[in-house]
N, C-alpha and C positions, 0 to 999 in steps of 0.2 A: 504494500500500500504506500502511496506517495503522499496522500493527503487525508486528513481526518479532522473532525470537529473536536476540539478540546473543550471549548465553552463558547456559547453564542447567545445572542439576544436579538430578537427580530420583532418589528412592528409591521403589521400588514393588514390588508383588507381581504377577507376570504371570499369565496364564490357567491355568498349570499349578501355581500356588501357590508359585513360586520367588521369593525376595527378590532384587531386581535393582537395579543402579544404572545411570543413564544420564547421560552428559556430552556436551554438544554446544556448538558455538560457531560464530560467523561467521568464516570464514577471513580472516586479515588482508589477503590479496590481494583480497578482495571488498569491503572496507570502502568504497573509493572508487567502486565500482560501485553501491552501495546508498545511501550517504550523501553529502551535499554537503560542500564544503570547510569550512563553518562547524561541522558536526557531527563531522567526522572526528577532531579532537583529543580530543573527549569519548569517542568510541567506542574510539579507540586506548588511552586511559587506562583505561577499563573493562576492556578485554581484557588489558592489561598487568598490572593489579592482580589480577584474578580468575582468569585462566587458570592460573597455577601453583598457586594454592590449590585450585581446584576439581579440576584434573587430579590433584593429589596425593591429595585426599580420595577421588576416584573409585577410584584404584588401591589405596589402603589398604583401603577397604571391600570391593572385589572380592577382595583377598587374604584378608581375614577371612571373608567369606562362603564362599569356596572351602574354607577350613579347616574350616568347619562341615559341609560336605557329604561 
């Protein structure tokens, strides 16, 4: 594999015209299955820094979008 999603956040409009958010990440338990020992500290740092920020943003936007409907 040459490319894979480590962590992502997306805001989009679905086929029914609804504004949606999507948050996904590589589970910490799978980091060692996908990356070698050299890359693991970098991936762990990325997840540690971004996970709480993106998860919070995802939940905040979902709450705001729910209030609008």
